[in-house]
Phi, psi and omega in degrees: 000316180292329179295319178295320180295316179296317178299317179298314181295323177294319179293323176298316179299320179295314182293322179295327178291342179275347184289135175253123181264145180288155177287169180300319180296314179299321180295314179294323178296312180297321178296318178297319178298316181296318181295315180295315179298318179297319179295315180297316180296320180293323176293321177299313179295320178298316181297315179293322178296316178298314180300310182292324180292320177292323178294319179295318178297318179295322180289323182282347179280000000 
């Protein structure tokens, strides 16, 4: 059992060494893109929600 665990941990170490991490600049750029996209999407959803709720109120009156 311990041999399998040791083999697994060695393989994990090998795989982690293959990972490429983004630079600080790339990370901030990607974060900015996600924040801007999330804000735009939330405004889009808000606008449709407002539109549909007013349409529903108008239909129910």
